[in-house]
C-alpha positions in Angstrom: 9.1 12.5 -4.4 7.9 16.0 -3.6 5.9 17.1 -0.6 3.8 20.1 0.4 2.3 21.0 3.7 -0.9 23.1 3.7 -1.4 24.9 7.0 -5.0 24.4 7.6 -6.8 24.3 10.9 -7.3 22.2 13.0 -4.3 20.3 11.6 -2.0 20.6 8.6 -2.8 18.7 5.4 0.0 16.9 3.5 0.3 16.3 -0.2 2.9 14.1 -1.9 3.5 13.4 -5.5 6.2 12.2 -7.9 7.3 9.0 -9.7 7.5 6.9 -6.5 4.0 7.9 -5.4 2.6 7.3 -8.9 4.3 3.9 -9.1 3.0 2.9 -5.6 -0.5 3.9 -6.7 -0.3 2.0 -9.9 0.9 -1.1 -8.1 -2.2 -0.9 -6.0 -4.7 -0.2 -8.8 -3.3 -2.8 -11.2 -2.8 -5.4 -8.5 -4.9 -8.4 -7.4 -7.1 -8.3 -4.3 -5.4 -9.8 -1.3 -1.9 -9.7 -2.8 1.0 -7.2 -2.6 2.4 -6.3 -6.0 5.9 -4.7 -6.2 8.0 -3.5 -9.1 11.3 -5.1 -10.0 13.5 -2.7 -8.0 11.6 -3.6 -4.8 11.7 -7.3 -5.6 15.5 -7.2 -6.0 16.0 -5.6 -2.6 13.5 -7.6 -0.6 14.5 -11.1 -2.1 18.0 -10.5 -0.5 16.3 -10.0 2.8 14.6 -13.4 2.9 11.3 -12.7 1.2 9.6 -15.0 -1.4 7.9 -13.8 -4.6 5.8 -15.0 -7.5 6.6 -13.4 -10.8 3.5 -11.6 -12.2 4.9 -10.3 -15.5 5.2 -7.0 -17.2 2.4 -4.4 -16.9 1.7 -1.1 -18.4 2.0 1.7 -15.8 0.3 4.9 -16.9 2.7 7.9 -16.4 5.8 5.7 -16.4 5.6 3.2 -19.2 5.3 5.9 -21.8 9.0 6.8 -21.2 10.4 3.5 -19.7 8.3 0.7 -21.1 6.3 -1.9 -19.3 7.3 -2.6 -15.6 8.2 -6.1 -14.4 6.2 -6.9 -11.3 6.1 -9.6 -8.6 3.7 -10.7 -5.9 5.1 -10.7 -2.4 4.4 -14.1 -0.8 6.0 -13.6 2.6 9.2 -14.1 4.5 10.9 -17.5 3.9 13.8 -17.0 6.3 15.0 -14.4 8.7 18.0 -12.4 7.5 20.3 -11.3 10.4 22.1 -8.9 8.0 19.2 -6.6 7.3 20.5 -3.3 6.3 19.0 0.1 6.8 16.8 1.3 3.9 19.1 2.7 1.2 18.6 6.2 0.0 18.5 7.0 -3.7 19.6 10.6 -4.5 18.4 11.8 -1.1 15.1 10.0 -1.3 13.9 6.7 0.1 13.1 4.1 -2.6 9.8 2.4 -2.9 11.5 -0.7 -1.7 12.5 1.0 1.5 8.9 2.0 2.1 7.6 -1.5 1.4 10.3 -3.0 3.7 9.2 -0.7 6.5 5.7 -1.9 6.1 6.5 -5.7 6.1 9.2 -5.7 8.7 7.9 -6.7 12.2 7.7 -3.8 14.5 9.6 -4.2 17.8 7.7 -3.1 20.8 9.7 -1.5 23.6 10.4 -3.8 26.5 8.4 -2.9 29.6 10.5 -1.4 32.4 10.4 -3.3 35.6 8.6 -1.5 38.5 9.4 -1.9 42.2 
């Protein structure tokens, strides 16, 4: 994934592109309303962390399938069991994988505990 920051006022504008961004966009555009579609790599990582999936099949992904063939995809159904051994998102060649991004979106966010006042 590549990024670029444009210094515009009143705030900077960000632009990202690359295979990961293209794949995420295609998962959205070829998906089904109300469902989260993920590629095989994301499925393999999240299923080990207690998530359930429904196999969708292979789809043509413009910009990727021309070189790699159709992409196996799955629909995320939800968490079936908590996994106490959740690891940190793994980096692939210095970049976070799409699976790590999706995991960050579906993991519950922990709110900081309120500090007691006297």
